[in-house]
Each structure stands twice: as C-alpha cells, then as structure tokens.
C-alpha positions, 0 to 999 in steps of 0.5 A: 285251865279255866274254860271262862277264857272261851265264854265271850258273849252274854248269851253263852254265859247265860246258857252255861249258867242254865246248864250248870244248874243241871250238873248234879242231876245229869251226873246222878244218872251216869253210873246207872245209865252205863251199868244197865245200858239205860238211855238218860231220858231224864237228861234229854227231857230236861234239855228239851224243856229248857229249849236247848234242842232248838238252839241250832235252828236259825232265828228266822225259823224261831230257833236260837240261831247259835253258831258252831263255837256256841255248840262246841262250848255247850256240848263240852259242858254237857259231856263233862256232866254225862258223856252219853247225854252229850253225844246223843243230843249233839247229834240232834243239834248237829243235824239240825244245824247243818240242814238249815245252814246249808238249806239241804231241803226244799224251803217248805219242808225246812219250814214245816220241820222247824215247827216240829223242832220247836215242839220238841222233835228229836232227829238223827241221821241213820246211815251206818250199816254192818256191811258198808262200814263208816258211811264217810268212806263212800259205801253204798247202803244196802237199805233200798228205796223203791217207788210204788204207787206214788210212795217210796217203800224202804227196807233195810237195817241201820246200825249205831242209831244213837238216841234211838229210844227218844228220837221222833224222826229218823233221817234214813239213807237208802240206795235209790236205783232209779236215781242212781244215788243215795237218798235221804228220807225223813221218817217218823217214829210211828211209821208202820214197819219201823222198829228198834231192835234193842241190841246195843252191846258195847263197852263204851257210850253204853247209855246212848242205846245206839240200837239197830233201826229196822225198816220193813217195807216202810211207806214214805211220802214223796215230800219226805224224800228230802235229799239226794247225793251222788257221793259220800257226804263226808266230802263236804265241809260241815262244822257242825260235826265238831260236836263229836270232839266237843263231847270227848273234850268234856269227858276228858275235862271230867277225868282231869277234875276227878284226878286233881281233886283226888290228888288234893284230898288223898293223904296216905300215912306214908307222907305228911300231906296230900299226894298233890305235893309229890313231884310225880303226881304234879308231873302227871297233872301238868301233862294232863293240863298241857294236853287239855289246853292243846286240844281245847285251843285247837278245837275252839280255833277251828270252830271260830274259823268256821263261824267266820264266813270270810275265813270258812272257804279256806278250811281244808282238813281242819275239821277232821284234824280237830277231831283227831287231836281232841279224841286222841288227847282225851284218851291220853288225858284219861289214861294219865288221870287213871295212872294218878289215881291208881288201882282205885280208878279200875273200880266199877264205882269209880267214874274214871273207868267209864271215862276210859271206855267212853273216850275210846268210842271217839276213835270210831266216830267219823272221820276216822284217824287214818282218813284224816292223816291220808287227806293231810298227805294228799292235800300237801302233795296236791298243793305242791304239784299245783305250785 
C-alpha cells in the first residue's frame, strides 16, 4: 500500500522529502550499529542539523508545532530507514511534545528549556529501574531525592536509558519522601555524580545503547525539580507515546519492502520466472499487506482523533490498543517476510534477522499487552454497570 494516502499537507510532504534524502545514509549505518551495539550518532546529528529535533516544540516557543499525526508519519519514515534511530529520536520528540502540550512545568522553565531545544538539546525521561519493572505499573522508584542545604541530592540507578550516548538532559524520576510522591528532576549531562554504565546487552534495538544511568549524590537546584506525581504517569492520556508503534510500523514496512523486492527478483532455475508468480508467495505478500494496512489505518486514525481537540476527550483505550495492534502486526509481518525469503533471512548479513529481533522489543515498550487487554475489559464492564 502507498503511504502517500496519509500525506495530507504541504508541510508533511516537505519533511518527508527532507527525510528521504537521508535514507541511504541512515541505512548504511544499520548493520554496524546492530553488530557492534553502536549508537547511530551520525543519524541523530543529521536530524539535529535539519531542525527535526525541534519539530514537536510549539511554534510560540520557536519550534515546528507539529501534531501527533505528523509525528507518526515522520517517525514511521525514519524507522523504515533505521529502527534504532527511529526509536531513539522518537523519545525526544515525544517527551518534548507532551511537556509543552500539557504545560507540565512552570512557564519560565518551559521557556528557558525551549531555548536549549532550539540549540540542539536532546532529552529523554529516565524512569525504569530493575526492581520496579515498567513505570506504567505504578512501582515506586528506589532512586531517592533528599533536600539538603537548599538543593536536592539524588542517588539511584535507571535502566533502559535510550539514547544515552548523546542525551544532553535527563528527566529523572525519584521518590521524594517529604512530598510523598514521585518527582521529576531535569539534570544536565555534565552534572557531577552522573555517569553512564555501558551495560546494554540485548538482542533487539542494540543500536539505541540504552545503558544504565547512575546517579551518585547528584546535586540539583530547586528550579530543576520540575514535576511531582502521586500516581503512575501511565494513567494519563498522552498521544505523543504513539511514536513507539510508529517506529515498529516503519520496521515492518522495511521488512515488507525487502521481501517483495526479493520475490520479484529471485528466479531459481526450478521455475520459469521469479518466485513472485508462485501462489504461495503471493499469499504471503497478500497477508503481509493486509496486516500492514490494518495496522497503519488504525494508528493514523487514533493519531488524528488525538489531534482533534473536540474528539480527544472521548479517547479511552485507543492509544494503548494502537500500540498493541501495530506491535503484534509488525511481529507477524516480519515473520511472514522471513518465511517468504527462506533460510537466507537468517544470515547475519540479511536485514530481516535484525528486523525480526528489533520488532520484538516493542512488546516490552509501554504499555504492555496484558495491561491493554485488562483495561479494555475493565472499561467495558464499567460502562455496562453505569448504564
């Protein structure tokens, strides 16, 4: 299916054209990035240079003022070039988009940080910890913030700090005993006591270098105590999190394109022509495009609903369902692509084996599948009881 169906504005078309100019360059780093667990710094720097990293900053702060639908379109495109680049930069855009849409900080702090973003700052939340599991489940962080001599002293360890090699700012969650809540602290990379422990040792999204963030008595000024929550952040409606399924949709598209190209070019001497003429191969291609179409239409539909302020209040579970549908479809699509290509897809030189590993990472990005299904059931029961 053609993604041109979803390009609706001149601004979207312009940015897609800009991104397409970097397609081959981004792809050229993918294999090395995966095999050596090497962060694609060149790709991220290219995005910073073209102004991509300030797109989710509202126009009144000097940014691009894009919406969630734009985000999904652009992130899917980048991830089809390189999954690690897509997921990494998606976190930055998503964090910035939510911060400014919901005005989560004091206005003066939003204004000052906007200047940092315009100058190339890169930020991500650091919330996951080994003993708490996914932060969306409501676990209390073991990282603690204690007030001492007018400053906050933070100690702890965060896991899955995506984009750690190039982040300029970390938005760190910590338990604040005196507030009886979870605080978020904006910490600069150069802060004394902050370090990155290079221990990213996984088989999926290896290039994201999502190492541990270690905080050893890091001093943080009062003005950088920017948020305070008394419950799990996952309970709020946040459309910017759709960058996650957009990434896995992009990887699925890349797998689909590789498989179809292979089918139209591979011509074994056992048949007269290419394998694309074979009914079983056509069946696989048809099933792949069916899954891709289903996932893309649902994702973009939910993004457009979120961007429509009149319809947004009616959203219940659509955001988490979009992630569920797209991630599981992406896994199915890559699996079918590998069945089509055959044993060749298992070669380390073949991108399909990387796509296969990378899309499975989506199962462990929030929200988790079991929570999505549970919330659907709870909503249905509650609606019936309230009739």
